[in-house]
Backbone as a printed PyTorch tensor [residue, N CA C, xyz], in Angstrom:
tensor([[[  0.8150,  -1.1740,   0.0360],
         [ -0.0300,   0.0070,  -0.0510],
         [  0.9260,   1.2260,   0.0040]],

        [[  0.6100,   2.1310,  -0.8990],
         [  1.3750,   3.3550,  -1.0250],
         [  1.0850,   4.2900,   0.1000]],

        [[  1.9090,   5.2650,   0.2820],
         [  1.7130,   6.2890,   1.3250],
         [  0.3980,   7.0720,   1.0460]],

        [[  0.1920,   7.3230,  -0.2210],
         [ -1.0490,   8.0860,  -0.6440],
         [ -2.3020,   7.2170,  -0.2470]],

        [[ -2.1990,   5.9380,  -0.6490],
         [ -3.3920,   5.1270,  -0.3000],
         [ -3.6200,   5.0220,   1.2380]],

        [[ -2.5680,   5.0090,   2.0170],
         [ -2.6840,   5.0010,   3.4480],
         [ -3.2530,   6.2780,   3.9470]],

        [[ -2.8090,   7.4340,   3.3970],
         [ -3.4240,   8.6730,   3.7890],
         [ -4.9550,   8.7420,   3.4910]],

        [[ -5.3140,   8.1710,   2.2970],
         [ -6.7250,   8.1830,   1.9150],
         [ -7.5390,   7.3710,   2.8930]],

        [[ -6.9390,   6.1670,   3.2790],
         [ -7.6370,   5.3050,   4.2150],
         [ -7.8620,   5.9620,   5.5380]],

        [[ -6.7860,   6.6290,   6.0560],
         [ -6.8890,   7.3350,   7.3250],
         [ -7.9280,   8.4070,   7.2800]],

        [[ -7.9680,   9.2070,   6.1380],
         [ -9.0100,  10.3010,   5.9640],
         [-10.3810,   9.6760,   5.9410]],

        [[-10.5380,   8.5680,   5.2330],
         [-11.8280,   7.9690,   5.1580],
         [-12.3880,   7.4790,   6.5130]],

        [[-11.4240,   6.9410,   7.2640],
         [-11.7670,   6.4180,   8.6400],
         [-12.0690,   7.6400,   9.5630]],

        [[-11.3210,   8.7700,   9.3840],
         [-11.6600,   9.9140,  10.2220],
         [-12.9160,  10.5050,   9.7310]],

        [[-13.2780,  10.6090,   8.5610],
         [-14.6070,  11.0970,   8.0780],
         [-15.7410,  10.2880,   8.6700]],

        [[-15.5530,   8.9100,   8.6820],
         [-16.6170,   8.0650,   9.1860],
         [-16.8020,   8.2720,  10.6460]],

        [[-15.6850,   8.5040,  11.4200],
         [-15.7870,   8.8060,  12.8560],
         [-16.4790,  10.1580,  13.1500]],

        [[-16.1050,  11.1250,  12.3490],
         [-16.7260,  12.4450,  12.6160],
         [-18.2530,  12.3320,  12.2110]],

        [[-18.5960,  11.7300,  11.0810],
         [-19.9390,  11.6160,  10.7590],
         [-20.7020,  10.8380,  11.7950]],

        [[-20.1990,   9.8100,  12.3800],
         [-20.9040,   9.0730,  13.4700],
         [-21.1320,   9.9930,  14.6260]],

        [[-20.1190,  10.8410,  14.9910],
         [-20.2980,  11.7710,  16.1420],
         [-21.4150,  12.7740,  15.8400]],

        [[-21.4950,  13.1730,  14.5880],
         [-22.5620,  14.1300,  14.1600],
         [-23.9230,  13.4600,  13.9470]],

        [[-23.9230,  12.1470,  13.8270],
         [-25.2740,  11.4410,  13.6350],
         [-25.7250,  11.3530,  12.2650]],

        [[-24.7850,  11.4880,  11.2870],
         [-25.0490,  11.4630,   9.8480],
         [-24.2280,  10.3910,   9.1840]],

        [[-24.3940,  10.1450,   7.9280],
         [-23.6250,   9.2190,   7.2330],
         [-22.3250,   9.8480,   6.7210]],

        [[-21.3270,   9.0360,   6.4510],
         [-20.0440,   9.5790,   5.8140],
         [-20.3050,  10.3340,   4.5550]],

        [[-21.2360,   9.7680,   3.7180],
         [-21.5930,  10.5050,   2.4400],
         [-22.1300,  11.8110,   2.7200]],

        [[-23.0710,  11.9590,   3.6800],
         [-23.6840,  13.1620,   4.0580],
         [-22.5980,  14.1470,   4.5050]],

        [[-21.7070,  13.7250,   5.3660],
         [-20.6230,  14.5010,   5.8910],
         [-19.8300,  15.1260,   4.7250]],

        [[-19.4930,  14.2980,   3.7700],
         [-18.6510,  14.7360,   2.6790],
         [-19.3350,  15.8550,   1.8230]],

        [[-20.6720,  15.9370,   1.9280],
         [-21.4260,  16.9380,   1.1570],
         [-21.4990,  18.2850,   1.8400]],

        [[-20.9990,  18.3500,   3.0970],
         [-21.0230,  19.5530,   3.8770],
         [-19.8030,  20.4040,   3.6230]],

        [[-20.0190,  21.7160,   3.6490],
         [-18.9910,  22.6940,   3.3180],
         [-18.4380,  23.3010,   4.6770]],

        [[-17.1420,  22.9560,   4.9860],
         [-16.5920,  23.4100,   6.2390],
         [-15.0450,  23.4910,   6.0520]],

        [[-14.4090,  23.9470,   7.1000],
         [-12.8540,  24.1230,   7.0690],
         [-12.2650,  23.0340,   7.9930]],

        [[-12.9890,  22.0570,   8.3620],
         [-12.3780,  20.9370,   9.1820],
         [-12.5850,  21.1830,  10.6270]],

        [[-12.0350,  20.2640,  11.4240],
         [-12.1400,  20.4020,  12.8510],
         [-11.1760,  21.4540,  13.3030]],

        [[-11.7620,  22.3590,  14.2280],
         [-11.0110,  23.4060,  14.7690],
         [-10.8580,  23.1660,  16.3320]],

        [[ -9.7820,  23.8420,  16.9300],
         [ -9.6000,  23.7750,  18.3510],
         [ -9.9830,  25.0940,  18.9790]],

        [[-10.6030,  24.9370,  20.2070],
         [-10.8400,  26.1570,  21.0030],
         [ -9.7430,  26.1300,  22.0980]],

        [[ -8.8540,  27.0370,  22.1520],
         [ -7.7090,  27.0480,  23.0600],
         [ -7.6380,  28.1610,  24.0840]],

        [[ -6.9150,  27.9410,  25.1030],
         [ -6.7870,  29.0370,  26.0410],
         [ -5.5280,  29.9570,  25.5020]],

        [[ -5.1750,  30.9970,  26.2030],
         [ -4.1040,  31.8210,  25.8460],
         [ -2.7590,  31.1410,  25.8360]],

        [[ -2.6570,  30.0700,  26.7580],
         [ -1.3800,  29.3430,  26.8500],
         [ -1.3770,  28.0710,  25.9250]],

        [[ -2.4050,  27.9660,  25.0650],
         [ -2.3190,  26.8930,  24.0890],
         [ -3.0840,  25.6560,  24.5580]],

        [[ -3.6800,  25.5790,  25.6500],
         [ -4.3870,  24.4010,  26.1700],
         [ -5.7050,  24.2360,  25.3650]],

        [[ -5.9010,  23.0470,  24.7740],
         [ -7.1030,  22.8590,  24.0000],
         [ -8.3090,  22.5700,  24.9340]],

        [[ -9.2760,  23.3440,  24.9000],
         [-10.5550,  23.2060,  25.6760],
         [-11.5040,  22.1380,  25.0610]],

        [[-11.6630,  22.3300,  23.7490],
         [-12.6490,  21.4900,  23.0270],
         [-12.4320,  21.6740,  21.5580]],

        [[-13.0140,  20.8370,  20.7640],
         [-12.9250,  20.9280,  19.2320],
         [-14.3070,  21.2130,  18.8220]],

        [[-14.4030,  21.7630,  17.5960],
         [-15.6170,  22.1250,  16.9580],
         [-15.4190,  22.2230,  15.4810]],

        [[-16.5910,  22.1390,  14.7530],
         [-16.6140,  22.2860,  13.3210],
         [-17.7210,  23.2210,  13.0290]],

        [[-17.4690,  24.1380,  12.1440],
         [-18.4630,  25.2180,  11.7440],
         [-18.7730,  24.9220,  10.2870]],

        [[-20.0950,  24.7360,  10.0120],
         [-20.4820,  24.4150,   8.6260],
         [-20.8540,  25.8160,   7.9380]],

        [[-20.4370,  25.9510,   6.7630],
         [-20.8150,  27.1800,   5.9910],
         [-22.2700,  27.0480,   5.5380]],

        [[-22.7550,  28.2910,   5.2910],
         [-24.1690,  28.5260,   4.7810],
         [-24.4400,  27.7110,   3.4920]],

        [[-23.4010,  27.4230,   2.7210],
         [-23.5850,  26.7570,   1.5610],
         [-23.7680,  25.2440,   1.7160]],

        [[-23.6760,  24.7190,   2.9030],
         [-23.9900,  23.3960,   3.2160],
         [-25.4950,  22.9960,   3.0070]],

        [[-25.7560,  21.8210,   2.5250],
         [-27.2380,  21.3810,   2.3250],
         [-27.9550,  21.4470,   3.6600]],

        [[-29.1000,  22.2420,   3.7010],
         [-29.8330,  22.4130,   4.9080],
         [-30.4310,  21.0890,   5.3490]],

        [[-30.8830,  20.2340,   4.4530],
         [-31.4940,  18.9510,   4.8600],
         [-30.5160,  18.0830,   5.6200]],

        [[-29.2540,  18.1920,   5.3770],
         [-28.2500,  17.4420,   6.0730],
         [-27.9530,  18.0360,   7.3850]],

        [[-27.7900,  19.3730,   7.4460],
         [-27.6010,  20.0750,   8.6890],
         [-28.6760,  19.9010,   9.6760]],

        [[-29.9350,  19.7450,   9.1900],
         [-31.0510,  19.5630,  10.0700],
         [-31.0170,  18.2250,  10.7980]],

        [[-30.2290,  17.2580,  10.3290],
         [-30.0610,  16.0130,  10.9980],
         [-29.1510,  15.9720,  12.1300]],

        [[-28.3340,  17.0470,  12.2500],
         [-27.1640,  17.0310,  13.2000],
         [-27.8340,  17.6570,  14.6130]],

        [[-28.0440,  16.6830,  15.5890],
         [-28.4330,  17.1280,  16.8780],
         [-27.3490,  17.8720,  17.6140]],

        [[-27.6330,  19.0640,  18.2030],
         [-26.5930,  19.8250,  18.9620],
         [-25.9890,  20.8500,  18.0510]],

        [[-26.3470,  21.0430,  16.8910],
         [-25.8880,  22.1080,  16.0050],
         [-26.4080,  23.4580,  16.4730]],

        [[-25.5260,  24.4710,  16.7280],
         [-26.0450,  25.7640,  17.2190],
         [-26.5350,  26.6480,  16.1500]],

        [[-26.9690,  27.8060,  16.4130],
         [-27.5620,  28.7540,  15.4990],
         [-26.5550,  29.2050,  14.5010]],

        [[-25.2710,  29.0310,  14.7670],
         [-24.1890,  29.4560,  13.8810],
         [-23.6030,  28.2990,  13.0320]],

        [[-24.4820,  27.1940,  12.9810],
         [-24.0270,  26.0300,  12.3070],
         [-22.6930,  25.3850,  12.8750]],

        [[-22.5280,  25.5540,  14.1400],
         [-21.2740,  25.0160,  14.7950],
         [-21.6630,  23.8800,  15.6800]],

        [[-20.8590,  22.7990,  15.5600],
         [-21.0380,  21.6460,  16.4940],
         [-19.7830,  21.4860,  17.3020]],

        [[-20.0180,  21.4130,  18.5950],
         [-18.9280,  21.2820,  19.6060],
         [-18.9240,  19.7360,  20.0390]],

        [[-17.6880,  19.1940,  19.8440],
         [-17.4980,  17.7950,  20.2700],
         [-17.2190,  17.6480,  21.7570]],

        [[-17.6950,  16.5460,  22.2390],
         [-17.5390,  16.1900,  23.6790],
         [-15.9460,  15.9330,  23.8840]],

        [[-15.5140,  16.2720,  25.0990],
         [-14.1410,  15.9640,  25.3780],
         [-13.8700,  14.5000,  25.1880]],

        [[-12.6940,  14.2240,  24.6110],
         [-12.3000,  12.8260,  24.3930],
         [-12.8660,  12.2380,  23.1390]],

        [[-13.5670,  12.9570,  22.3220],
         [-14.1310,  12.4760,  21.0600],
         [-13.1350,  11.8860,  20.0950]],

        [[-11.8870,  12.3810,  20.1610],
         [-10.9180,  11.9540,  19.2270],
         [ -9.7180,  11.1940,  19.8600]],

        [[ -9.9890,  10.6660,  21.0440],
         [ -8.9630,   9.8510,  21.8090],
         [ -9.1760,   8.3400,  21.3440]],

        [[ -8.1180,   7.6890,  21.0450],
         [ -8.2330,   6.2580,  20.7210],
         [ -8.4690,   5.4220,  21.8640]]])
């Protein structure tokens, strides 16, 4: 398996995990417009939580399936969501 294939596999697994946390399918997640997972940090760099903000161009029918999405189309992940 090439390095590129391995990267693609990791990205696919990450997308599936994020989609599961959002309560949607991986295919639906891939249709959403966003800049990826962001960190909310303190002034000294401590990460408090992670979030993803979906752009207004994202399909509304998919966004409506995401429980916990706020008025700014932002979803905040529970602490430990990305720990193995």
